[in-house]
DOVO-78923 format. One record per atom (N, C-alpha, C): x, y, z; residue in one letter. Coordinates in steps of 0.1 Angstrom, whole numbers, padded with zeros to 4 digits, always signed. Example, Ala and Ser with C-alpha at 12.3 -4.5 7.8 and 13.67 -1.06 7.14 Angstrom:
# DOVO-78923
+0132-0057+0078a/+0123-0045+0078a/+0132-0033+0078a/+0128-0022+0071s/+0137-0011+0071s/+0129+0000+0079s/
# end
This chain:
# DOVO-78923
+0652+0434+0897x/+0661+0425+0889x/+0667+0432+0878x/+0679+0430+0875x/+0686+0436+0864x/+0684+0428+0852x/+0679+0434+0841x/+0676+0426+0829x/+0682+0434+0817x/+0688+0427+0808x/+0693+0432+0795x/+0683+0430+0784x/+0682+0439+0775x/+0673+0437+0763x/+0681+0441+0751x/+0683+0431+0742x/+0690+0433+0730x/+0680+0434+0718x/+0680+0445+0712x/+0670+0447+0701x/+0658+0454+0706x/+0657+0468+0705x/+0645+0475+0710x/+0638+0482+0698x/+0635+0475+0688x/+0628+0480+0677x/+0613+0481+0679x/+0605+0478+0669x/+0590+0479+0670x/+0584+0471+0681x/+0589+0459+0682x/+0584+0450+0693x/+0592+0451+0706x/+0605+0452+0704x/+0614+0451+0716x/+0613+0464+0725x/+0611+0475+0718x/+0610+0488+0727x/+0598+0487+0736x/+0586+0485+0732x/+0575+0484+0742x/+0576+0473+0752x/+0582+0461+0747x/+0584+0450+0756x/+0594+0454+0767x/+0605+0460+0763x/+0615+0465+0773x/+0609+0476+0782x/+0600+0484+0777x/+0593+0494+0785x/+0585+0488+0796x/+0578+0477+0792x/+0570+0470+0802x/+0578+0465+0814x/+0591+0461+0811x/+0600+0457+0822x/+0603+0468+0831x/+0605+0480+0825x/+0607+0492+0834x/+0594+0495+0842x/+0583+0493+0836x/+0570+0495+0843x/+0569+0486+0855x/+0575+0474+0854x/+0575+0464+0865x/+0586+0467+0875x/+0593+0478+0874x/+0603+0481+0884x/+0617+0475+0883x/+0619+0469+0871x/+0632+0462+0869x/+0643+0472+0864x/+0655+0469+0868x/+0667+0477+0862x/+0669+0472+0848x/+0669+0481+0839x/+0670+0477+0825x/+0683+0482+0818x/+0690+0473+0811x/+0701+0477+0802x/+0696+0474+0788x/+0700+0482+0778x/+0695+0480+0765x/+0707+0481+0755x/+0706+0474+0744x/+0716+0475+0733x/+0709+0474+0720x/+0712+0483+0711x/+0706+0483+0698x/+0715+0491+0689x/+0715+0488+0676x/+0723+0496+0666x/+0717+0510+0664x/+0705+0512+0668x/+0698+0525+0666x/+0697+0533+0679x/+0703+0544+0679x/+0702+0553+0691x/+0688+0558+0692x/+0681+0560+0681x/+0667+0565+0681x/+0658+0555+0688x/+0660+0542+0685x/+0652+0532+0691x/+0654+0531+0706x/+0667+0533+0711x/+0670+0533+0725x/+0665+0545+0733x/+0664+0556+0726x/+0662+0569+0733x/+0650+0569+0743x/+0638+0565+0739x/+0627+0565+0748x/+0630+0557+0761x/+0637+0547+0760x/+0641+0538+0772x/+0652+0545+0780x/+0662+0551+0773x/+0672+0558+0780x/+0667+0570+0788x/+0657+0576+0782x/+0650+0588+0789x/+0643+0584+0801x/+0640+0570+0802x/+0633+0565+0814x/+0643+0558+0824x/+0656+0562+0822x/+0667+0557+0831x/+0672+0543+0828x/+0668+0538+0816x/+0675+0525+0812x/+0690+0529+0810x/+0698+0519+0811x/+0713+0521+0808x/+0717+0515+0795x/+0726+0521+0788x/+0730+0517+0775x/+0742+0508+0776x/+0742+0497+0768x/+0754+0489+0766x/+0759+0491+0752x/+0772+0493+0750x/+0777+0496+0737x/+0779+0484+0728x/+0777+0472+0733x/+0779+0460+0724x/+0771+0449+0731x/+0769+0438+0724x/+0762+0426+0730x/+0771+0421+0742x/+0784+0421+0740x/+0793+0416+0751x/+0792+0425+0763x/+0791+0438+0761x/+0790+0447+0772x/+0777+0445+0780x/+0766+0442+0772x/+0753+0438+0778x/+0754+0426+0786x/+0761+0416+0781x/+0763+0403+0788x/+0773+0403+0799x/+0782+0413+0799x/+0790+0416+0811x/+0783+0421+0822x/+0772+0429+0819x/+0765+0436+0830x/+0753+0428+0835x/+0747+0419+0827x/+0734+0413+0830x/+0735+0398+0830x/+0729+0392+0840x/+0728+0377+0840x/+0716+0372+0831x/+0706+0380+0830x/+0694+0377+0822x/+0692+0387+0811x/+0692+0381+0799x/+0690+0390+0787x/+0679+0385+0778x/+0670+0394+0774x/+0660+0390+0764x/+0664+0396+0750x/+0661+0388+0740x/+0665+0392+0726x/+0653+0393+0717x/+0653+0404+0710x/+0642+0407+0700x/+0648+0412+0688x/+0651+0404+0678x/+0658+0407+0666x/+0650+0403+0654x/+0652+0409+0642x/+0643+0406+0630x/+0647+0394+0622x/+0659+0389+0624x/+0664+0378+0615x/+0673+0368+0622x/+0674+0356+0617x/+0683+0346+0622x/+0697+0351+0621x/+0700+0357+0610x/+0714+0362+0608x/+0718+0372+0619x/+0709+0381+0622x/+0712+0392+0632x/+0714+0385+0645x/+0705+0375+0648x/+0706+0368+0661x/+0720+0362+0663x/+0724+0354+0652x/+0736+0347+0653x/+0748+0356+0654x/+0748+0367+0647x/+0759+0377+0647x/+0761+0383+0661x/+0749+0386+0668x/+0751+0392+0681x/+0754+0382+0692x/+0753+0369+0689x/+0756+0359+0699x/+0770+0355+0698x/+0776+0354+0687x/+0789+0348+0685x/+0800+0359+0684x/+0813+0354+0684x/+0824+0363+0683x/+0829+0370+0695x/+0840+0377+0695x/+0846+0383+0706x/+0838+0394+0713x/+0828+0400+0705x/+0820+0410+0710x/+0805+0406+0711x/+0803+0392+0711x/+0790+0387+0712x/+0785+0384+0726x/+0772+0381+0727x/+0767+0378+0740x/+0774+0367+0748x/+0778+0356+0741x/+0784+0345+0747x/+0798+0348+0752x/+0804+0359+0748x/+0817+0364+0753x/+0816+0371+0766x/+0803+0374+0770x/+0801+0382+0783x/+0803+0374+0795x/+0808+0380+0806x/+0811+0372+0818x/+0800+0370+0827x/+0788+0377+0826x/+0778+0375+0835x/+0766+0367+0830x/+0764+0366+0818x/+0752+0360+0812x/+0750+0346+0816x/+0738+0343+0822x/+0734+0330+0826x/+0721+0325+0820x/+0712+0334+0816x/+0699+0331+0811x/+0696+0340+0798x/+0693+0333+0787x/+0690+0340+0775x/+0676+0338+0771x/+0668+0348+0770x/+0653+0347+0767x/+0652+0351+0752x/+0648+0341+0744x/+0646+0344+0730x/+0631+0347+0728x/+0628+0359+0723x/+0614+0363+0719x/+0612+0363+0704x/+0622+0359+0696x/+0621+0360+0682x/+0615+0347+0676x/+0610+0348+0663x/+0606+0337+0656x/+0617+0332+0647x/+0623+0321+0651x/+0635+0317+0643x/+0635+0302+0639x/+0625+0295+0644x/+0624+0281+0640x/+0631+0271+0650x/+0626+0259+0652x/+0631+0250+0661x/+0645+0245+0659x/+0649+0243+0646x/+0663+0239+0644x/+0673+0249+0648x/+0670+0262+0646x/+0679+0273+0650x/+0680+0273+0665x/+0669+0272+0672x/+0669+0273+0686x/+0677+0261+0692x/+0676+0249+0686x/+0684+0238+0691x/+0698+0240+0689x/+0702+0246+0678x/+0716+0249+0676x/+0721+0259+0686x/+0714+0270+0688x/+0718+0280+0697x/+0718+0275+0711x/+0709+0266+0715x/+0709+0261+0728x/+0722+0253+0731x/+0726+0246+0721x/+0739+0238+0723x/+0751+0248+0725x/+0751+0259+0717x/+0762+0268+0718x/+0761+0275+0732x/+0749+0278+0737x/+0748+0284+0750x/+0752+0275+0761x/+0749+0262+0760x/+0752+0252+0770x/+0767+0251+0773x/+0775+0252+0762x/+0789+0251+0763x/+0795+0263+0771x/+0787+0274+0772x/+0792+0286+0780x/+0784+0287+0793x/+0776+0277+0797x/+0769+0277+0809x/+0757+0286+0809x/+0752+0288+0797x/+0740+0297+0796x/+0728+0289+0793x/+0717+0291+0800x/+0704+0284+0797x/+0695+0293+0788x/+0690+0287+0777x/+0681+0295+0768x/+0667+0291+0771x/+0659+0301+0773x/+0644+0299+0774x/+0638+0305+0762x/+0631+0297+0754x/+0624+0301+0742x/+0610+0307+0746x/+0608+0320+0742x/+0596+0327+0746x/+0591+0336+0735x/+0588+0330+0723x/+0583+0339+0712x/+0569+0344+0716x/+0566+0355+0710x/+0554+0362+0714x/+0545+0365+0702x/+0532+0367+0705x/+0522+0371+0694x/+0513+0381+0699x/+0509+0390+0690x/+0500+0401+0694x/+0503+0414+0688x/+0515+0415+0681x/+0518+0427+0673x/+0522+0438+0682x/+0525+0449+0676x/+0530+0461+0683x/+0520+0466+0693x/+0507+0466+0689x/+0497+0471+0698x/+0496+0462+0711x/+0498+0449+0709x/+0498+0440+0721x/+0510+0442+0729x/+0521+0445+0723x/+0534+0448+0731x/+0532+0461+0739x/+0526+0471+0733x/+0524+0484+0740x/+0514+0482+0751x/+0504+0475+0749x/+0493+0473+0759x/+0496+0463+0770x/+0506+0454+0767x/+0509+0444+0777x/+0499+0432+0776x/+0494+0430+0763x/+0484+0419+0761x/+0489+0408+0752x/+0502+0407+0751x/+0508+0396+0742x/+0505+0382+0747x/+0505+0373+0738x/+0505+0359+0742x/+0520+0354+0742x/+0524+0347+0752x/+0538+0343+0753x/+0538+0328+0753x/+0546+0322+0744x/+0547+0307+0743x/+0561+0304+0748x/+0561+0295+0758x/+0574+0292+0765x/+0578+0278+0765x/+0591+0276+0762x/+0596+0262+0763x/+0611+0263+0768x/+0615+0252+0774x/+0629+0252+0780x/+0629+0246+0794x/+0640+0248+0801x/+0641+0242+0814x/+0629+0247+0823x/+0622+0238+0829x/+0610+0241+0836x/+0612+0250+0848x/+0623+0247+0856x/+0625+0255+0867x/+0629+0269+0864x/+0637+0271+0853x/+0641+0284+0849x/+0629+0292+0843x/+0621+0285+0835x/+0609+0291+0829x/+0600+0296+0840x/+0598+0288+0851x/+0589+0292+0862x/+0595+0304+0869x/+0608+0305+0870x/+0614+0317+0876x/+0612+0329+0868x/+0610+0328+0855x/+0609+0340+0847x/+0594+0344+0844x/+0585+0336+0850x/+0571+0339+0847x/+0567+0353+0851x/+0572+0359+0862x/+0568+0373+0865x/+0572+0383+0854x/+0583+0380+0847x/+0587+0388+0836x/+0577+0387+0825x/+0574+0374+0821x/+0565+0371+0810x/+0551+0378+0813x/+0547+0378+0825x/+0533+0384+0828x/+0533+0399+0826x/+0545+0405+0826x/+0545+0419+0822x/+0542+0422+0808x/+0545+0411+0799x/+0543+0412+0785x/+0528+0409+0781x/+0522+0400+0789x/+0508+0397+0786x/+0503+0386+0796x/+0490+0385+0796x/+0483+0376+0806x/+0483+0361+0801x/+0485+0359+0788x/+0484+0346+0782x/+0497+0340+0780x/+0501+0331+0789x/+0514+0324+0789x/+0511+0309+0788x/+0516+0303+0777x/+0513+0289+0774x/+0527+0282+0774x/+0528+0271+0782x/+0540+0263+0782x/+0539+0252+0771x/+0549+0252+0762x/+0549+0242+0751x/+0557+0229+0755x/+0565+0230+0765x/+0573+0218+0769x/+0587+0222+0772x/+0595+0212+0776x/+0609+0215+0780x/+0619+0216+0768x/+0615+0210+0757x/+0624+0212+0745x/+0623+0226+0741x/+0635+0233+0740x/+0635+0247+0736x/+0628+0250+0723x/+0628+0241+0714x/+0622+0244+0701x/+0607+0242+0700x/+0601+0237+0711x/+0587+0234+0711x/+0579+0247+0709x/+0583+0258+0716x/+0576+0271+0715x/+0577+0276+0701x/+0587+0273+0694x/+0589+0278+0680x/+0578+0271+0671x/+0576+0258+0673x/+0565+0252+0665x/+0552+0258+0668x/+0549+0261+0681x/+0537+0267+0684x/+0535+0281+0678x/+0546+0289+0678x/+0546+0302+0672x/+0544+0302+0657x/+0551+0293+0650x/+0551+0292+0636x/+0537+0287+0631x/+0530+0278+0639x/+0517+0274+0636x/+0507+0287+0637x/+0509+0295+0647x/+0501+0307+0648x/+0504+0317+0636x/+0517+0318+0633x/+0521+0328+0623x/+0517+0324+0609x/+0517+0311+0606x/+0513+0307+0592x/+0498+0309+0591x/+0490+0307+0601x/+0476+0310+0600x/+0473+0325+0598x/+0481+0333+0605x/+0480+0348+0604x/+0483+0352+0589x/+0493+0346+0583x/+0497+0349+0569x/+0486+0345+0560x/+0482+0332+0561x/+0471+0327+0552x/+0459+0336+0553x/+0455+0339+0566x/+0443+0347+0568x/+0444+0361+0561x/+0456+0367+0562x/+0459+0380+0556x/+0457+0380+0541x/+0463+0370+0535x/+0463+0368+0520x/+0448+0365+0516x/+0442+0356+0522x/+0428+0352+0519x/+0419+0364+0521x/+0420+0371+0532x/+0411+0382+0535x/+0413+0393+0525x/+0426+0396+0521x/+0429+0406+0511x/+0422+0403+0498x/+0423+0390+0494x/+0416+0386+0481x/+0401+0387+0483x/+0395+0382+0494x/+0381+0383+0496x/+0376+0397+0497x/+0383+0406+0503x/+0378+0420+0504x/+0379+0427+0490x/+0389+0423+0482x/+0390+0428+0469x/+0378+0423+0460x/+0375+0410+0462x/+0363+0405+0455x/+0351+0413+0459x/+0349+0416+0471x/+0337+0423+0476x/+0336+0437+0470x/+0347+0444+0472x/+0347+0458+0467x/+0346+0459+0452x/+0352+0450+0445x/+0351+0450+0430x/+0337+0447+0426x/+0330+0440+0435x/+0316+0437+0432x/+0306+0447+0437x/+0312+0459+0442x/+0303+0470+0446x/+0299+0470+0460x/+0305+0461+0468x/+0301+0460+0483x/+0310+0470+0491x/+0304+0478+0499x/+0312+0486+0508x/+0321+0478+0517x/+0334+0482+0518x/+0343+0474+0527x/+0339+0475+0541x/+0333+0486+0546x/+0328+0486+0560x/+0317+0476+0562x/+0308+0476+0552x/+0297+0466+0553x/+0302+0452+0553x/+0312+0449+0544x/+0317+0436+0543x/+0324+0431+0556x/+0332+0440+0562x/+0338+0436+0574x/+0328+0434+0585x/+0317+0442+0585x/+0307+0439+0595x/+0301+0425+0594x/+0299+0421+0582x/+0294+0407+0580x/+0304+0397+0584x/+0316+0399+0579x/+0327+0389+0582x/+0329+0388+0597x/+0329+0399+0604x/+0333+0399+0619x/+0321+0394+0627x/+0309+0392+0621x/+0298+0387+0628x/+0293+0374+0622x/+0302+0368+0613x/+0298+0356+0607x/+0310+0346+0608x/+0310+0336+0599x/+0320+0325+0600x/+0333+0329+0593x/+0334+0341+0587x/+0347+0345+0581x/+0356+0352+0590x/+0352+0354+0602x/+0360+0362+0612x/+0374+0356+0614x/+0384+0364+0614x/+0398+0360+0617x/+0406+0372+0621x/+0419+0370+0624x/+0427+0381+0629x/+0427+0393+0619x/+0428+0390+0606x/+0429+0401+0596x/+0416+0409+0596x/+0404+0402+0597x/+0392+0410+0596x/+0389+0417+0609x/+0393+0411+0620x/+0389+0417+0633x/+0399+0427+0638x/+0412+0426+0634x/+0422+0435+0639x/+0430+0443+0628x/+0436+0435+0619x/+0446+0442+0610x/+0439+0451+0600x/+0428+0446+0594x/+0420+0455+0585x/+0415+0468+0592x/+0408+0466+0603x/+0402+0479+0609x/+0413+0488+0614x/+0424+0483+0619x/+0434+0492+0625x/+0444+0498+0615x/+0447+0490+0604x/+0458+0494+0596x/+0454+0496+0581x/+0444+0489+0576x/+0440+0490+0562x/+0428+0500+0560x/+0417+0498+0567x/+0406+0507+0566x/+0410+0521+0571x/+0419+0522+0581x/+0423+0535+0586x/+0432+0543+0576x/+0438+0535+0567x/+0448+0540+0557x/+0461+0543+0563x/+0464+0538+0575x/+0477+0541+0581x/+0487+0530+0576x/+0483+0518+0574x/+0492+0507+0570x/+0504+0506+0579x/+0502+0506+0592x/+0512+0506+0602x/+0510+0495+0613x/+0508+0483+0608x/+0506+0472+0617x/+0519+0470+0626x/+0531+0471+0620x/+0543+0470+0628x/+0553+0460+0624x/+0549+0451+0613x/+0559+0441+0608x/+0559+0442+0593x/+0571+0440+0587x/+0572+0441+0573x/+0568+0428+0566x/+0565+0429+0553x/+0563+0418+0545x/+0575+0408+0545x/+0587+0414+0546x/+0599+0406+0546x/+0599+0397+0559x/+0595+0403+0570x/+0595+0395+0583x/+0584+0384+0582x/+0572+0388+0577x/+0562+0378+0575x/+0566+0366+0566x/+0574+0370+0555x/+0579+0360+0546x/+0588+0351+0553x/+0597+0356+0561x/+0606+0348+0569x/+0599+0337+0577x/+0588+0342+0584x/+0580+0333+0593x/+0573+0322+0584x/+0568+0326+0573x/+0561+0316+0564x/+0571+0306+0559x/+0583+0310+0555x/+0593+0301+0551x/+0597+0291+0562x/+0598+0296+0574x/+0602+0287+0585x/+0591+0277+0588x/+0578+0282+0587x/+0567+0273+0590x/+0565+0262+0580x/+0567+0266+0567x/+0566+0255+0557x/+0577+0245+0558x/+0589+0250+0561x/+0601+0241+0563x/+0598+0232+0574x/+0593+0237+0585x/+0590+0228+0597x/+0579+0218+0594x/+0569+0223+0586x/+0558+0214+0583x/+0562+0202+0574x/+0571+0206+0564x/+0575+0195+0555x/+0584+0186+0562x/+0592+0191+0572x/+0601+0182+0580x/+0592+0172+0587x/+0580+0176+0591x/+0572+0167+0599x/+0562+0160+0590x/+0564+0161+0577x/+0555+0153+0568x/+0542+0159+0565x/+0540+0172+0567x/+0528+0179+0564x/+0529+0186+0551x/+0521+0184+0541x/+0523+0190+0528x/+0522+0205+0527x/+0514+0211+0536x/+0513+0226+0536x/+0508+0232+0523x/+0498+0226+0516x/+0494+0231+0503x/+0489+0245+0504x/+0480+0248+0513x/+0474+0262+0513x/+0484+0272+0517x/+0493+0268+0526x/+0504+0277+0531x/+0513+0280+0519x/+0516+0270+0511x/+0524+0272+0499x/+0518+0282+0490x/+0505+0282+0488x/+0498+0292+0480x/+0500+0306+0485x/+0498+0307+0498x/+0500+0321+0505x/+0515+0325+0503x/+0524+0316+0504x/+0538+0320+0502x/+0541+0325+0488x/+0534+0319+0478x/+0536+0323+0464x/+0532+0338+0463x/+0521+0341+0469x/+0516+0355+0468x/+0526+0365+0475x/+0531+0361+0486x/+0540+0370+0494x/+0553+0371+0486x/+0558+0360+0481x/+0571+0360+0473x/+0569+0369+0461x/+0558+0369+0454x/+0556+0377+0443x/+0557+0392+0447x/+0551+0396+0459x/+0552+0409+0464x/+0566+0413+0467x/+0574+0404+0473x/+0588+0406+0476x/+0596+0409+0463x/+0594+0400+0453x/+0601+0402+0441x/+0597+0415+0434x/+0585+0420+0436x/+0581+0433+0431x/+0587+0445+0438x/+0595+0442+0449x/+0601+0453+0456x/+0594+0458+0468x/+0585+0450+0473x/+0577+0455+0485x/+0581+0449+0498x/+0593+0443+0499x/+0597+0435+0511x/+0597+0444+0523x/+0600+0456+0522x/+0602+0464+0534x/+0589+0472+0538x/+0578+0470+0530x/+0566+0477+0533x/+0559+0469+0545x/+0550+0476+0552x/+0543+0470+0563x/+0534+0459+0557x/+0533+0448+0565x/+0525+0436+0560x/+0511+0439+0557x/+0505+0450+0563x/+0492+0454+0560x/+0490+0459+0545x/+0501+0462+0539x/+0501+0466+0525x/+0498+0454+0516x/+0498+0442+0521x/+0494+0431+0513x/+0480+0433+0507x/+0471+0439+0515x/+0458+0442+0511x/+0457+0451+0499x/+0464+0462+0500x/+0464+0472+0489x/+0471+0467+0477x/+0481+0459+0479x/+0489+0454+0467x/+0481+0444+0459x/+0473+0436+0466x/+0464+0426+0460x/+0453+0433+0453x/+0448+0444+0459x/+0437+0452+0453x/+0442+0458+0440x/+0455+0464+0441x/+0460+0471+0429x/+0463+0461+0418x/+0467+0448+0421x/+0469+0438+0411x/+0456+0434+0404x/+0445+0435+0412x/+0432+0432+0406x/+0428+0442+0396x/+0430+0455+0400x/+0426+0466+0390x/+0435+0465+0378x/+0448+0462+0380x/+0457+0462+0368x/+0453+0451+0358x/+0448+0440+0364x/+0444+0429+0355x/+0430+0428+0351x/+0422+0438+0355x/+0407+0437+0352x/+0402+0450+0348x/+0408+0455+0337x/+0404+0468+0332x/+0390+0470+0329x/+0383+0458+0325x/+0369+0459+0321x/+0360+0457+0332x/+0365+0455+0344x/+0356+0453+0356x/+0351+0466+0361x/+0340+0467+0368x/+0335+0479+0373x/+0343+0485+0384x/
# end
């Protein structure tokens, strides 16, 4: 099957690579030659623009960092919807239900079906093919694409036929991830400031009731190791948090705890840390504690 992939950055590159592993013919498009190079070296073909990608491929997956980038690549004379071959658009981005509904209408006018398929599991999951894929949209088309989704991961959950349903599922996951990261960063700072070894503290947390994604995955792989390379920036996490809170408020959910986590993240963004890896939330909270607690041990 010939598949196009628009956006082959931290998540898109390994996901596109999994399609090559599955024996598919792959076309790629990205503003970064460096990002495309590993795929081109594996015989993927380059498209010079979104339109060129949509001229060549009936099915295209999109992995882009922002709503603005998505819309820019979709519209205009050089956008995806100007392509002559595109029939199915797979969205793997976290963009929110209202955006997907808007995009679905624009696609429908051009005879394009959009299948919403946001993913969770981070860069490591994308590389290992262990992502969770949340799917919504036309049931027949979604079923047709299941073999592709299985190349990305074994956990595929159908949210419904409304294209925006998978976005609600993904935002629910991501807001929990954000809250867990902020809370774990504060809790680990509390422990270390109190003289507890971070290794010992994580051992207790991961074998007790405090276990969460941050304690079990993000801290061991990216914080304790000192690499701070989970693979998503604070800015991207902030985007997801904003979308989740907006969705919650629209549905009448107050989102009190999530609002508190957003305040912490916004403070870090305003301090100039937007483009740092999200694992740096831990070090930045710890540094803030030291700065404000000169008399503490």
